[in-house]
VOPAGU-2260 file (C-alpha; in pm, 1 decimal, decimal comma):
REM VOPAGU-2260
SITE   aa  ch    i         X         Y         Z
SITE  MET   A    0   -2610,9    2147,3     536,0
SITE  ALA   A    1   -2435,3    1884,5     323,4
SITE  ARG   A    2   -2059,6    1879,5     310,1
SITE  ARG   A    3   -1895,8    1986,2     -14,8
SITE  LEU   A    4   -1604,6    1748,7     -12,9
SITE  THR   A    5   -1286,4    1763,1    -220,0
SITE  LEU   A    6   -1064,5    1454,7    -229,0
SITE  VAL   A    7    -711,0    1544,9    -335,2
SITE  ALA   A    8    -598,8    1209,6    -471,5
SITE  GLY   A    9    -245,1    1089,0    -525,5
SITE  ALA   A   10    -122,6     742,5    -620,0
SITE  GLY   A   11    -184,5     416,0    -438,1
SITE  ASP   A   12    -457,5     167,1    -355,7
SITE  LEU   A   13    -611,9     377,6     -79,5
SITE  VAL   A   14    -765,4     632,2    -317,1
SITE  PRO   A   15   -1026,5     407,2    -488,3
SITE  HIS   A   16   -1150,7     289,4    -147,0
SITE  LEU   A   17   -1194,9     647,3     -28,1
SITE  ALA   A   18   -1357,8     753,0    -354,6
SITE  ALA   A   19   -1613,8     474,4    -312,2
SITE  ALA   A   20   -1675,7     562,9      53,8
SITE  ILE   A   21   -1727,0     929,4     -32,3
SITE  ALA   A   22   -1966,3     838,8    -313,7
SITE  ARG   A   23   -2175,9     638,4     -66,4
SITE  SER   A   24   -2203,2     940,4     164,2
SITE  GLY   A   25   -2422,8    1128,1     -81,7
SITE  ASP   A   26   -2236,7    1455,9     -24,8
SITE  PRO   A   27   -2143,6    1675,6    -322,6
SITE  VAL   A   28   -1790,0    1571,7    -412,0
SITE  GLN   A   29   -1506,0    1640,7    -649,9
SITE  ILE   A   30   -1192,2    1430,8    -682,4
SITE  LEU   A   31    -879,0    1617,6    -786,9
SITE  ASP   A   32    -665,8    1347,8    -947,2
SITE  LEU   A   33    -289,6    1401,0    -927,0
SITE  ALA   A   34    -200,2    1050,7   -1048,4
SITE  GLY   A   35    -343,9    1043,0   -1400,9
SITE  ARG   A   36    -623,8     795,6   -1339,4
SITE  ALA   A   37    -932,9    1018,4   -1330,3
SITE  PRO   A   38   -1142,1     789,6   -1559,0
SITE  THR   A   39   -1116,6     507,7   -1302,3
SITE  LEU   A   40   -1226,2     720,6   -1006,8
SITE  GLY   A   41   -1579,8     797,9   -1115,3
SITE  PRO   A   42   -1767,7    1084,3   -1279,2
SITE  HIS   A   43   -1657,8    1347,9   -1028,4
SITE  ALA   A   44   -1283,4    1306,0   -1090,9
SITE  ILE   A   45   -1090,6    1592,5   -1249,5
SITE  PRO   A   46    -727,8    1564,4   -1362,4
SITE  VAL   A   47    -501,2    1826,4   -1205,2
SITE  SER   A   48    -125,5    1875,5   -1196,9
SITE  LEU   A   49     129,4    1995,4    -946,2
SITE  ASP   A   50     287,7    2176,3   -1238,9
SITE  ASP   A   51      -8,9    2414,6   -1210,9
SITE  PRO   A   52     -42,3    2474,4    -835,4
SITE  ALA   A   53    -253,9    2785,9    -884,8
SITE  GLY   A   54    -500,2    2577,1   -1086,5
SITE  LEU   A   55    -514,0    2321,7    -806,9
SITE  VAL   A   56    -595,6    2591,5    -553,4
SITE  ARG   A   57    -859,7    2739,3    -784,9
SITE  ALA   A   58   -1024,8    2399,3    -822,4
SITE  VAL   A   59   -1060,8    2372,3    -445,4
SITE  THR   A   60   -1200,8    2722,0    -397,9
SITE  SER   A   61   -1428,4    2733,9    -704,6
SITE  PHE   A   62   -1607,3    2416,7    -588,5
SITE  ARG   A   63   -1688,9    2600,9    -264,5
SITE  THR   A   64   -1523,3    2318,1     -75,6
SITE  SER   A   65   -1620,6    2281,3     289,6
SITE  HIS   A   66   -1412,5    1968,5     364,5
SITE  ILE   A   67   -1084,4    1839,9     217,1
SITE  VAL   A   68    -949,1    1485,6     230,5
SITE  LEU   A   69    -586,1    1425,6     131,1
SITE  ALA   A   70    -503,7    1070,4      24,5
SITE  GLY   A   71    -248,5     876,8    -176,5
SITE  GLY   A   72     117,9     919,7    -249,6
SITE  VAL   A   73     248,9    1234,0    -414,0
SITE  HIS   A   74     613,1    1292,6    -503,3
SITE  LEU   A   75     685,6    1661,5    -457,8
SITE  SER   A   76     995,0    1811,0    -613,9
SITE  ASP   A   77    1149,9    2128,9    -476,7
SITE  THR   A   78     984,9    2315,5    -763,9
SITE  HIS   A   79     644,1    2175,6    -670,2
SITE  ARG   A   80     689,6    2277,3    -307,6
SITE  GLU   A   81     790,3    2628,6    -407,4
SITE  GLY   A   82     497,8    2652,3    -649,1
SITE  LEU   A   83     247,4    2542,3    -386,5
SITE  ALA   A   84     388,9    2788,5    -135,8
SITE  ALA   A   85     359,6    3069,9    -389,8
SITE  ALA   A   86       2,9    2972,1    -482,9
SITE  LEU   A   87     -87,5    2986,8    -115,0
SITE  GLY   A   88      92,5    3316,7     -60,7
SITE  LEU   A   89     382,8    3183,5     145,7
SITE  PRO   A   90     736,8    3326,2     117,9
SITE  ASP   A   91    1001,1    3134,3     -81,4
SITE  LYS   A   92    1217,8    3091,7     228,3
SITE  ILE   A   93     938,6    2891,9     392,1
SITE  ALA   A   94     899,2    2665,9      89,4
SITE  GLY   A   95    1263,1    2563,1     110,9
SITE  SER   A   96    1210,1    2405,6     452,9
SITE  LEU   A   97     883,7    2226,8     383,2
SITE  GLY   A   98     907,3    1858,7     463,9
SITE  ASP   A   99     590,4    1651,2     487,1
SITE  ILE   A  100     501,9    1797,1     826,2
SITE  GLY   A  101     574,1    2146,6     696,2
SITE  LEU   A  102     346,3    2081,6     401,1
SITE  ALA   A  103      73,0    1968,7     636,8
SITE  THR   A  104     111,0    2294,7     827,9
SITE  MET   A  105      87,0    2485,0     501,0
SITE  VAL   A  106    -233,6    2303,5     407,7
SITE  MET   A  107    -371,9    2375,9     753,6
SITE  ALA   A  108    -302,5    2747,5     704,9
SITE  PHE   A  109    -483,7    2737,8     369,9
SITE  ALA   A  110    -780,9    2560,8     527,1
SITE  ALA   A  111    -804,4    2814,4     808,2
SITE  ARG   A  112    -788,1    3104,6     563,6
SITE  HIS   A  113   -1068,1    2963,1     348,5
SITE  ARG   A  114   -1272,2    2817,4     635,7
SITE  VAL   A  115   -1230,9    2464,8     506,4
SITE  ARG   A  116   -1220,2    2164,9     738,1
SITE  LEU   A  117    -949,3    1903,1     689,2
SITE  VAL   A  118   -1077,7    1547,5     726,0
SITE  GLY   A  119    -862,5    1239,0     773,1
SITE  ALA   A  120    -903,3     932,2     554,5
SITE  HIS   A  121    -991,4     733,3     867,0
SITE  HIS   A  122   -1295,6     954,1     919,9
SITE  VAL   A  123   -1420,1     887,1     567,3
SITE  ALA   A  124   -1350,9     511,7     575,9
SITE  PRO   A  125   -1317,6     406,4     943,5
SITE  GLU   A  126   -1332,9      40,0     844,9
SITE  LEU   A  127    -973,7      71,9     717,4
SITE  VAL   A  128    -824,5     164,1    1055,8
SITE  ALA   A  129    -578,5     -91,8    1196,4
SITE  PRO   A  130    -702,5    -251,6    1519,8
SITE  GLU   A  131    -489,9    -332,7    1819,7
SITE  GLY   A  132    -364,4    -689,9    1837,7
SITE  HIS   A  133    -337,3    -962,6    1576,4
SITE  ILE   A  134    -432,6    -849,2    1225,4
SITE  ALA   A  135    -314,2   -1125,2     992,3
SITE  GLY   A  136     -80,0   -1418,8     949,3
SITE  PRO   A  137      58,0   -1654,7    1213,4
SITE  VAL   A  138       0,0   -1565,3    1578,0
SITE  VAL   A  139     342,7   -1511,8    1733,7
SITE  ASP   A  140     481,0   -1359,7    2050,8
SITE  ALA   A  141     669,4   -1061,8    1911,3
SITE  SER   A  142     655,7    -857,8    2231,4
SITE  ALA   A  143    1032,2    -864,7    2276,4
SITE  PHE   A  144    1092,9    -669,9    1957,2
SITE  ALA   A  145     768,9    -524,8    1818,6
SITE  ALA   A  146     730,4    -236,9    2064,4
SITE  GLY   A  147    1092,8    -134,7    2015,4
SITE  ALA   A  148    1054,2    -143,6    1638,1
SITE  LEU   A  149     746,6      78,1    1657,5
SITE  LYS   A  150     933,8     322,8    1880,3
SITE  ALA   A  151    1217,7     329,5    1626,2
SITE  ALA   A  152     971,9     403,5    1344,0
SITE  ARG   A  153     841,8     701,2    1539,4
SITE  ALA   A  154    1199,9     818,0    1593,7
SITE  VAL   A  155    1249,9     819,1    1216,1
SITE  GLY   A  156     934,3    1027,5    1194,6
SITE  THR   A  157    1071,4    1292,4    1430,0
SITE  LEU   A  158    1319,2    1378,2    1153,4
SITE  ASP   A  159    1029,1    1422,3     906,7
SITE  LEU   A  160    1207,5    1155,6     701,5
SITE  GLY   A  161     967,0     863,4     675,1
SITE  GLN   A  162     717,9     646,8     863,0
SITE  ALA   A  163     885,6     307,3     853,4
SITE  ILE   A  164    1194,3     119,7     962,2
SITE  VAL   A  165    1324,8    -235,4     930,3
SITE  MET   A  166    1486,7    -391,4    1235,3
SITE  ALA   A  167    1673,8    -716,3    1292,5
SITE  GLY   A  168    1563,4    -778,2    1647,8
SITE  LYS   A  169    1670,2    -455,4    1819,2
SITE  ARG   A  170    1918,3    -349,6    1550,4
SITE  ALA   A  171    1813,3     -89,0    1293,3
SITE  ILE   A  172    1876,1    -205,8     935,8
SITE  ALA   A  173    1722,8      62,4     712,6
SITE  ALA   A  174    1478,0     351,9     741,7
SITE  GLU   A  175    1221,0     487,7     501,0
SITE  ASP   A  176    1307,9     808,4     318,9
SITE  ALA   A  177    1149,8    1005,4      34,4
SITE  GLY   A  178    1150,8     688,8    -178,8
SITE  GLY   A  179     872,4     532,6      29,5
SITE  THR   A  180     812,4     192,5     186,4
SITE  ASP   A  181     847,0     -11,3    -133,0
SITE  ALA   A  182    1192,9     136,7    -193,4
SITE  LEU   A  183    1287,3      64,5     168,3
SITE  LEU   A  184    1188,8    -300,2     129,6
SITE  ALA   A  185    1378,9    -326,1    -198,2
SITE  ARG   A  186    1693,3    -197,7     -22,7
SITE  VAL   A  187    1651,5    -451,2     256,3
SITE  ALA   A  188    1609,5    -729,1      -0,2
SITE  VAL   A  189    1945,6    -631,7    -151,7
SITE  LEU   A  190    2113,0    -621,9     190,7
SITE  ARG   A  191    1976,4    -967,8     261,6
SITE  GLU   A  192    2099,7   -1103,1     -71,6
SITE  GLU   A  193    2443,6    -965,0      11,4
SITE  GLY   A  194    2439,8   -1147,2     344,8
SITE  ARG   A  195    2441,3    -827,4     550,1
SITE  THR   A  196    2121,5    -905,5     738,4
SITE  GLY   A  197    1844,6   -1160,7     776,0
SITE  ASN   A  198    2071,3   -1456,8     848,4
SITE  GLY   A  199    2081,6   -1437,8    1227,7
SITE  GLN   A  200    1859,1   -1560,5    1508,6
SITE  TYR   A  201    1651,4   -1242,7    1527,1
SITE  PRO   A  202    1355,3   -1179,9    1295,4
SITE  LEU   A  203    1342,0    -898,2    1045,5
SITE  ILE   A  204    1060,1    -662,6    1141,9
SITE  LEU   A  205     896,2    -387,6     938,5
SITE  ALA   A  206     742,2    -119,5    1161,4
SITE  LYS   A  207     520,5     167,2    1044,3
SITE  ALA   A  208     396,5     455,1    1257,9
SITE  ARG   A  209     262,5     804,2    1217,9
SITE  LYS   A  210     521,0    1079,1    1253,6
SITE  PRO   A  211     490,3    1221,1    1607,4
SITE  LYS   A  212     418,0    1577,6    1490,2
SITE  GLN   A  213     208,6    1474,6    1190,9
SITE  PRO   A  214    -159,1    1572,0    1194,1
SITE  ASP   A  215    -403,0    1286,7    1141,9
SITE  TYR   A  216    -560,8    1438,2     832,0
SITE  VAL   A  217    -262,2    1386,0     602,9
SITE  ASP   A  218     -62,8    1084,2     487,4
SITE  LEU   A  219    -145,7     833,1     757,0
SITE  PRO   A  220      77,3     525,4     731,9
SITE  ALA   A  221     -82,9     243,3     536,3
SITE  ILE   A  222     -19,0    -119,9     452,6
SITE  GLY   A  223    -179,8    -345,4     196,7
SITE  PRO   A  224    -126,1    -675,4      15,9
SITE  GLU   A  225     171,2    -538,0    -178,5
SITE  THR   A  226     337,8    -443,2     149,7
SITE  VAL   A  227     315,0    -805,4     261,1
SITE  ILE   A  228     442,0    -935,9     -73,8
SITE  ASN   A  229     739,1    -697,1     -77,5
SITE  ALA   A  230     814,5    -762,7     288,7
SITE  ALA   A  231     826,5   -1136,1     222,2
SITE  ALA   A  232    1068,5   -1078,2     -65,6
SITE  ALA   A  233    1292,5    -888,5     177,7
SITE  GLY   A  234    1289,7   -1173,2     430,0
SITE  ILE   A  235    1069,6    -991,9     680,4
SITE  SER   A  236     855,4   -1214,3     902,6
SITE  ILE   A  237     677,3    -956,5    1120,7
SITE  ILE   A  238     498,5    -633,2    1031,9
SITE  VAL   A  239     400,2    -412,3    1323,1
SITE  VAL   A  240     188,9    -100,2    1273,7
SITE  GLU   A  241      66,3     169,4    1506,4
SITE  ALA   A  242    -291,4      74,8    1589,7
SITE  ARG   A  243    -568,2     329,1    1527,4
SITE  THR   A  244    -342,5     555,8    1321,1
SITE  THR   A  245    -252,1     315,4    1038,6
SITE  LEU   A  246    -475,9     217,8     747,8
SITE  VAL   A  247    -509,9    -143,4     632,1
SITE  ILE   A  248    -603,3    -154,1     263,9
SITE  GLU   A  249    -770,0    -459,1     103,8
SITE  ARG   A  250    -764,0    -643,3     433,5
SITE  ALA   A  251    -907,4    -971,3     303,9
SITE  ARG   A  252    -636,8    -997,0      39,1
SITE  LEU   A  253    -372,0    -883,3     288,7
SITE  GLU   A  254    -480,9   -1161,4     524,9
SITE  ALA   A  255    -456,4   -1416,2     244,9
SITE  GLU   A  256    -107,2   -1301,8     143,9
SITE  ALA   A  257      11,7   -1298,0     505,2
SITE  ALA   A  258    -117,1   -1651,8     560,9
SITE  VAL   A  259      48,6   -1786,3     245,8
SITE  ARG   A  260     379,9   -1611,7     313,0
SITE  GLY   A  261     392,2   -1670,9     688,0
SITE  ILE   A  262     410,0   -1304,7     784,0
SITE  SER   A  263     259,9   -1191,0    1113,6
SITE  VAL   A  264      87,1    -851,8    1105,7
SITE  ILE   A  265      29,9    -686,1    1443,1
SITE  GLY   A  266    -124,5    -360,1    1562,5
SITE  LEU   A  267      23,4    -194,9    1872,3
SITE  ARG   A  268     -74,5     122,7    2054,1
SITE  HIS   A  269     200,8     376,4    2110,8
SITE  GLY   A  270     294,7     439,9    2470,4
């Protein structure tokens, strides 16, 4: 039996790649667009809104969805979280504590109730998965700092805060929060301009890793060409990502940007 696949699509460059991969599969598909770009995502894209969480849930169930893929960035206000919890029949007191991991648990409960399987983006487009070892840019020996930076990124994730951190050698400079990676890099750029970091002997490193308790079907860390461009603007010379759990978007363009800007991109396994 063919899958009936619903892609819940937020913002970001990952979504068009997944939409194309799903279209190639030949399975019946609908794309629920939360980012206002349905016309660019193909004929199966439907605009939906977090302001109508009950409508979002109805769209999933009325399609007789068998598999759900969650992809792209979505900024959830407290009101949105409460609305989603209500639409899924969860108490208000639970909604108030829903970070990203809590939201993933909520989605998992919905899937179990409706006998829907949650599918990670890496299962739909495995070619995007970050390999172990050198990915792009100059080949450097970053072993002294890269593993520690990746461990620090996972520590940030234990707080359900973010997936990324910037280190100067072994010193933490700034961590990702609800603003996302681009906002993190913008903050580091300001700190560098103010002379607070980036002027010592140790390299600035951006590390991204999956949150330790985060299921692999939701919000995997991702990097793309814009990550490299913004990292360069912040004075970062090394990007280290958790191999096999991070997505590399537009790899050819990322490689070109990394080469031009002298940024080394590395994949490391945790542990």
